[in-house]
N, C-alpha and C positions, 0 to 999 in steps of 0.2 A: 658764468659769462657775465661780464660787466657791461654796464650801459654805455661806456665811453669807447668801447672797441679795443681796449688794451687788455683783454682777458688772457688768462694763462693758456698757452697752447696745449699743454698736457691735459688740463681740465677739459678743454674743448674736445680733444681727441677721445678722452674717456666718455664724455657725454655722447659723442657720435657712436662709439662702440656699443654703449648701452642701448641707444636708440635702434641700432641695427639688430641687436639681439632681440629686443622687444618686437621689432617689425618682423623678424624671422619667426618668432613664436606665434605672432598674430597670423601670419601667412599659413603656418602649419595648421592652426586651428580652423581657419577658413577652408583650407584644402580638405581637411578631414570632414567638415560639414558638407562639402560639395561632393564627396565620394559616396554616391548613392549605393553602389554595390557593397561597399564596406558597411554602410549603415544597415542594409538589408541583412547581410550576413550576421552582423552583431545582434540584430533583433531576432533572427532565426535561432541563433545560439541561446539567447536568453529564453525564448519560448520553449526550446527543447529542454533546457535545464529545468524550467518550471514544471513542464509536463512530467519529466522524470521524477522530480521531487514529489509531485502529487501522486504519481503512480506508486512510488515507494511507500508513501503514507497510507494509501488505500490498501496496498498489499499487506502492510503491517496490521492495519485495522481489521481486515478480513481474516487474516491468520489468527489474530487474537480472539475474534468472535468464534471462529471455528474451533479453536482450542477450548474455549469456554463451553461450547455446545458439546464437544466430545467428552469433556469431564462430566457434564450433566448426564449424558447418555450412559457413560460407564457407571456412574453412581446409581442410576435407575436400574441398570441391568444387574448390578451387584445386589441391590435391594430385592429385585424379583428372584434372583438366584437364591438368595438367602431364604426367601419366603417358601420356595419350593423345597429347600432342604429342611426347613422346620416343619412343613406339613406335607410329607410325602404321600402320594396316592397309594392306598393299600392295594397293591397289585393282586393279592390273593382274593380280596373281595371283588375286584373287577373280574377276575377269572371265574369265580364262583357265580357271579351274575350272568356271565356269558354262557356258562354251562347250563344254568337254570333256564335261561331264555331258549336255548337249543332244545332242552327236554320238553318245555312247554310247547314249542312249535311242533315237535315230533308227535306229541300227544294229540294236539289239535288236528293235525293232518290225518292221523290214524283214525280218528272218530268220524271224519268227513267221508271216508271211503266206505 
């Protein structure tokens, strides 16, 4: 636009078109800010997404801890099972002890009568 009023008509029309586009964009932004329902929905969606992400991270962490504990328990059970295999209880000695105890009890009862 020239200061003396002899501006190019095409340039003026282009400037008016750009101003209208900018005004339309500004109005859309203002309308979006004024739409409370949309803002609440957007906030709710963001919160839901954050909660889902945190839940997924927590589940992954708990599963990892459980898997670690399960490995530890399996290893301890394997160790205990191996110890029993290396040192089996002499069942014959246990049976002989039980028979001896029964004989002693029968003898003691017989003397009391």
